[in-house]
N, C-alpha and C positions, 0 to 999 in steps of 0.2 A: 160416579164419574161423569162429568159433563162432556159434551162434544164441542169441538172447535171447528167452525166453518173457515177453512184457511183461504177462501177465495170468493169474495162476494162484492157485487157492485150495487148494493141497495141504496147508494147515494144518487143514483141516476133518476131522471124525471119520471121513469115508470113507477116510482114509489112515492111520488109527491103527495098523492091523495090519501094514502093509508099507511104511511111509514110507521107510526106508532103501533098500529095493529100488527104489522109485519114483525116488528121487534118483539112485541108481546107474544106472538105465535112462536117465534124462535126460542124465547126464554121458556115458554111452556113445553116446548119440544125437547128441552134439555141442552140447548146450545148455550155454552158459557161465555163464548167470545166469538166475534166475527171479524175476520181480517179483511181489510179493504184496500186492495191494490188500485193504484191510480191508473188513469188512461192518458191524460195529456193536460195542458195548462188550463183547458176549459173546465176540468173536473176538480181542480185543487180546492177552490172555495167550497164546493159541495162536500168534498170528503172531509174537510175540517169542520164544517158545520155539523155533520153527523157525529163526528168525534166529540164535539162540544156538547151535543145533546145527550150523548151516551158515553161519557168518559170511562175508560178502562173496560168497556164492553165492545165498542167498535174501534178497532185498532187500524189507523191509517198507515199505508205504505206510500212510497213515492217513486214514480218511474214514468217513462215514456213508452207507451204501447207501440209495437211495430207498425200497426195499420195507421197510426197517426203521424208516421214519418213521411213528410211530403217535401215540397220545395223549401219550406221554412224550417226545416229540421234543426238548423243550428240555433235559431231563436227559441224554438220549442225546448230543445235540450238545455239551453241556458236557464230558461225559466224553471225547469225541473231541478236542475242541480243547485240553483240558488236557494231552493227550499230547504236544503240541508244546512244552510246557515241560520235558518229561522226555527227549525223544528227537529227534535230528536226522534227519528223514525225507527221502527222495529225491522224494517227490511226495504229492499228496492224492487219495485215491480209495479206494474206488469211490464216486463221487458222481453225482448226476444226477436225472432224473425218469422214473418208470415209470408209464405209464398203461395198461399192458396188463392187469395183474392187478386193480387196484382204484383207483378215482378218488376215494375217500372223502377222502384227505388231500392232494389236489393243492395246495392253498394252502400247507400245511405243508411239502410236498416242495419247492416253489419257494423258500420261505423258507429252508429248510435248505441247499438247493443254492446259493443266492446268498450265504448266510453263509460257506459253504466256498470259494466263488469269491473272496470278500473276503480270506479267510485265505491263499489262493493268491497274491493280489496282494501282501499284506503280507510273505510269506515268500519270494516269488520262486520258487515251486515249480510244476511242471506238474500238471495235473489229469487224472484218468481219468474220463471221462464215460460214464455208462450212459444211453442214450437209446432207450428202448423205447416205441414209439407216442408219441413226445414231441419229435420233431425241432423243430417250430415253437416249442414252449415253451422248449426249450433255446436255440435261436437268439435268441429274444427276450431271454433273460436275458444271454447272453454279449455281446450287442450293446450293452449299456448302457455308457456312457462310463467308469464306474468300473472296468470289467473289461477295458479296452483293453490289448492286449499279452499276454493270457493265452495259454499254450501247453499242449499235452497231447495226449491221444488220445481219439478217439471209439471207445469199446470195442464189439466185436462188431457191426461195421457191417452193417446190413441195409437201408439206405436206397436211394434212387434216384440218378440221375446228377446232378440238380440239387442234391440235399442233399450229395452228395460234393463238388461244386464249392464250395458254401458253406463246408463244413468246411475245405477247403484254402485258400480265400481268407481265412479267419479265422486261419490259421496253425497249424491242428491237423493231426495225423496220423490216418490211418484204420487202426483195428485189425482185422486179418483173421484169422479162426480157422477152425474146422472147418466152419462153414456154407458156406464156399467150395466144399467137396467135395460138397455136397448137390445132387443132380440138378436139383431144381426151385427152387433158392434164387433164381435170377435174378441172382446176383452176378457170374457169369463175364463177361457182356457189359459190366457196369458197370466191372469191374476192368480190362478190356482198355484202357480209355481213361485210366486213372489212372497217372501216372508212379510208378515205384518209390520215388522220393524222398519220397513222401507216405504210404508204407505201413509199418506194423510188424506183426509176427506175434505171435499169442497163442493159448493153448489154452482159457482159462476153465475149466481143470480144477477139479472133476470133471465139469463140464457140457460140452455141445455137442461131443462127440467127433467127429473126422473119420471119413469112410469109410476103412477098412472096420470101424470100431469103434462105429458107431451102435448105441445101446441099451445100451452098456457104459460103465463109468466112464472118463472122460477123464484123461489125465496128460500131463505136460510133454514126455515123450519123443515123443509123437505129433505134435509140431510139425513134424517132418520131413515128414509126409504133407501138411501144409498148404503147406510150402515147395515140395514137389514139384509140387503142383497149381498153385501160383502160377507156377512156372517153366514149366510146360506152357502155361498161359494166355498168359503174357508172351513165350513163345518165346525164353527165355534159359536159361542154365545154372543149376543149383541153387546152385552157388557164387556166382553173381552175386546170387541171392536172399538167400543168407546174408549176403554183404558189405553189400548196400544196406540191408536191414532192420535188421541189427545196428548199422550206423553211425547209422541213424535213432534207434534206441533209446538208443544211447550219448549222442547229442546231446540227446535229450529229458530224460533222467534225470541227465545230467552224470556218467556212470559213469567 
């Protein structure tokens, strides 16, 4: 059973000089597919170039990242939504609310997030949700009646047990990445009580590399370190981690 990296940004400039090597390393590490959430209009061309180079291996999604929501949010959102008239995507992302860096555009972030949730309902596509310091705001939005039945992934989960329970009750999966390997993350105890049927693996490359690569550029091949750590925590074989998380990803993205 191959692994699926459900969240990677290897289309970014950080990989321009050795992209083919990064892809080869991922394949050699047992990564069968890499899901590519978009960031904003500036990354659309890059994401599709990578998909063209590696069709059916690199899977593009389309969305507007919350930290890209600025004064021009309406123009940016239109550029993103127009893409759905040109291409058949497997999901909508990376979307959400980020209140860690800057709260200046919180109203605009919520507006853009809910517009993209509406698009997900219309297209019957899963969403990849970025929820940094914003779980309650996210939960308020997805609880609205018009968004009933939405599915997807809460990316780079760093919440508590109650927040994990809410995510699962609402039908979403929990995205686990390199943070799980960090000594003081607090995730290990929370993950112990979460059944594997609710978990998918991700790298968020080039960000959040697992131990022993902290401080370096992350890449999709490193997902094996996350799988190994999860197997250790859950006291199961790595093959079981591969099987369960891969089947979850296949189900979400209808691969």
